[in-house]
N, C-alpha and C positions, 0 to 999 in steps of 0.2 A: 504494500500500500504506500502511496506517495503522500507526502505532506508538504505544505508551504506555509510561510509566515503570513498570517492574516492581519495581525496588528501587534504593535509593541506598546505595552503599557508600563506604568510605574510599578505595579505589583504583580503583573502576569504577562505571559507571552501567549498571544492568540494564534492558533494553528487551524488550518483547514485541510481536510482530507481530500483525496481525489473525488470522492463522492459528495463533497460539499458539506460534510459534517464539521461543525465548529467545536474546537476543544480549547481549554485554557490551562496553562501550567503556571501555578503560583510561584512567586519568588519569595525568598526569605528576606528579612529586614536587611537593608543596605546592599542587597544583591542587584546587579545590573546585567542586562542583556548585552552581550558584546556588540560593539559598533558595526561589525561586519554584517549583522543580521538586518535585512531590510524587508519591508512588506513585499510579498510576492515571491521571495526567494525560496528555492527548494531546500528542504531539510530532511534529515533522517532522525528518527526517534527510537532509542533502544531502552527498554525497561530493565532495570536491575533491582528486582525485589529482594527484600530480606526473606529469610527462611520463615515459614509460618509460625514457628515456635516463638519468635521474637514478640509477635503480637499476643500470643497466648500467655506469655509470661509478663505482659504489660510493660515491656521495654520500649524505649523510643526507637522508631523505625530508622534504619540506616539506608533504606531503599531509595533509589533515585531514578530519574529519567536522564539519559545522556542524549543531548540534542546536538546534532552536527550540522553545520552550515555547509551544504554540499559544494558551492562554488569555491570556498576557501579552505575547507577542512577544519575550521575553528569549532571547538566544542565547548559546551558548558552543561552544568547539571542543575536540574530542579529536584528538590528533595520531596519524597512522599510526605514527610512530617509537616511540610508547609501546608498541606491540604487536610490534615487529620481533623480539623474542626468540622469538616463536612460529614464525618462518620462517628465522631465521639458522642457518647451519650444516647445512642440510638438503641 
């Protein structure tokens, strides 16, 4: 599946799939998206999840998404823990 940068915000990176689905990847405090990333640029996203036992034991997630800017090869990570507020307390 292909991805492209849909928008760049102060707290998240917007991504669009080939099928037109919109996704957002939250940034942690003071994290910035590399300047190479521009709207419309193709990117690759690889998920690096923690082992399920980490969540079972109540530990902070060390899982992340590695996002690669295909034209330059520049990468950065967004951490799963930055989005934990979406699932905590459910």
